[in-house]
ZADO-1210 file (C-alpha; in nm, 4 decimals, padded with zeros to 6 digits):
<atoms>
<atom x="-11.6440" y="-04.0199" z="35.1624" code="MET" pos="1"/>
<atom x="-11.3099" y="-03.8646" z="35.0802" code="GLU" pos="2"/>
<atom x="-11.3085" y="-03.5919" z="34.8198" code="GLY" pos="3"/>
<atom x="-11.0594" y="-03.6722" z="34.5460" code="ASN" pos="4"/>
<atom x="-10.8756" y="-03.9718" z="34.6909" code="ALA" pos="5"/>
<atom x="-10.8643" y="-04.1532" z="34.3565" code="GLY" pos="6"/>
<atom x="-10.7249" y="-03.8499" z="34.1756" code="GLY" pos="7"/>
<atom x="-10.4636" y="-03.7902" z="34.4441" code="GLU" pos="8"/>
<atom x="-10.3531" y="-04.1534" z="34.4231" code="ARG" pos="9"/>
<atom x="-10.3233" y="-04.1343" z="34.0449" code="ALA" pos="10"/>
<atom x="-10.1153" y="-03.8182" z="34.0757" code="ALA" pos="11"/>
<atom x="-09.8663" y="-03.9973" z="34.3045" code="ARG" pos="12"/>
<atom x="-09.8169" y="-04.2903" z="34.0657" code="GLN" pos="13"/>
<atom x="-09.5246" y="-04.2828" z="33.8242" code="PRO" pos="14"/>
<atom x="-09.6131" y="-04.1741" z="33.4715" code="GLU" pos="15"/>
<atom x="-09.5585" y="-04.5271" z="33.3343" code="ALA" pos="16"/>
<atom x="-09.8101" y="-04.6681" z="33.5819" code="ALA" pos="17"/>
<atom x="-10.0739" y="-04.4138" z="33.4757" code="ARG" pos="18"/>
<atom x="-10.0246" y="-04.5000" z="33.1086" code="ARG" pos="19"/>
<atom x="-10.0711" y="-04.8736" z="33.1669" code="GLY" pos="20"/>
<atom x="-09.8688" y="-05.1634" z="33.0329" code="PRO" pos="21"/>
<atom x="-09.6316" y="-05.1117" z="32.7431" code="ALA" pos="22"/>
<atom x="-09.7023" y="-05.2990" z="32.4174" code="PRO" pos="23"/>
<atom x="-09.3990" y="-05.5200" z="32.4801" code="SER" pos="24"/>
<atom x="-09.5525" y="-05.6189" z="32.8160" code="ASN" pos="25"/>
<atom x="-09.8741" y="-05.7123" z="32.6363" code="ASP" pos="26"/>
<atom x="-09.6745" y="-05.9371" z="32.4035" code="ARG" pos="27"/>
<atom x="-09.4914" y="-06.0922" z="32.6970" code="PHE" pos="28"/>
<atom x="-09.8223" y="-06.1646" z="32.8711" code="TYR" pos="29"/>
<atom x="-09.9675" y="-06.3198" z="32.5546" code="ALA" pos="30"/>
<atom x="-09.6601" y="-06.5408" z="32.5072" code="HIS" pos="31"/>
<atom x="-09.6749" y="-06.6518" z="32.8707" code="CYS" pos="32"/>
<atom x="-10.0446" y="-06.7323" z="32.8406" code="ALA" pos="33"/>
<atom x="-09.9716" y="-06.9432" z="32.5308" code="ALA" pos="34"/>
<atom x="-09.6871" y="-07.1198" z="32.7133" code="TYR" pos="35"/>
<atom x="-09.9091" y="-07.1968" z="33.0139" code="PHE" pos="36"/>
<atom x="-10.1814" y="-07.3271" z="32.7816" code="GLU" pos="37"/>
<atom x="-09.9254" y="-07.5482" z="32.6040" code="TYR" pos="38"/>
<atom x="-09.8162" y="-07.6941" z="32.9380" code="LEU" pos="39"/>
<atom x="-10.1737" y="-07.7380" z="33.0601" code="ARG" pos="40"/>
<atom x="-10.2751" y="-07.9323" z="32.7490" code="ARG" pos="41"/>
<atom x="-09.9869" y="-08.1730" z="32.8017" code="ARG" pos="42"/>
<atom x="-10.0366" y="-08.2078" z="33.1770" code="GLY" pos="43"/>
<atom x="-09.6994" y="-08.0466" z="33.2474" code="LEU" pos="44"/>
<atom x="-09.5899" y="-07.7747" z="33.4904" code="HIS" pos="45"/>
<atom x="-09.3119" y="-07.5201" z="33.5078" code="ASP" pos="46"/>
<atom x="-09.3515" y="-07.4180" z="33.8712" code="TYR" pos="47"/>
<atom x="-09.0383" y="-07.1989" z="33.8946" code="PRO" pos="48"/>
<atom x="-09.1478" y="-06.9943" z="33.5922" code="PHE" pos="49"/>
<atom x="-09.5106" y="-06.9787" z="33.7088" code="GLU" pos="50"/>
<atom x="-09.3994" y="-06.8513" z="34.0501" code="ASP" pos="51"/>
<atom x="-09.1835" y="-06.5826" z="33.8937" code="GLU" pos="52"/>
<atom x="-09.4547" y="-06.4879" z="33.6429" code="PHE" pos="53"/>
<atom x="-09.7319" y="-06.4452" z="33.9011" code="TYR" pos="54"/>
<atom x="-09.4985" y="-06.2673" z="34.1428" code="TYR" pos="55"/>
<atom x="-09.3863" y="-06.0081" z="33.8857" code="THR" pos="56"/>
<atom x="-09.7100" y="-05.9699" z="33.6870" code="MET" pos="57"/>
<atom x="-09.8457" y="-05.6759" z="33.8938" code="PRO" pos="58"/>
<atom x="-09.5265" y="-05.4794" z="33.8263" code="ALA" pos="59"/>
<atom x="-09.5263" y="-05.5669" z="33.4569" code="VAL" pos="60"/>
<atom x="-09.8932" y="-05.4818" z="33.4132" code="SER" pos="61"/>
<atom x="-09.8659" y="-05.1513" z="33.5983" code="GLY" pos="62"/>
<atom x="-10.1284" y="-05.2556" z="33.8532" code="SER" pos="63"/>
<atom x="-09.8975" y="-05.3155" z="34.1487" code="GLY" pos="64"/>
</atoms>
């Protein structure tokens, strides 16, 4: 087992990544979730937006 690998990794992350997502990112995620639900209920798809959303979500959420 490595000593403080988790702490060392956290220290190398940018400050914004350690703080987590910004409130505006939370709002964006909530609006996207509502949009996807709207589409799902109507049997519709917005594949270009879904692709972009799922591709960029790790960066927006601070987890990638």
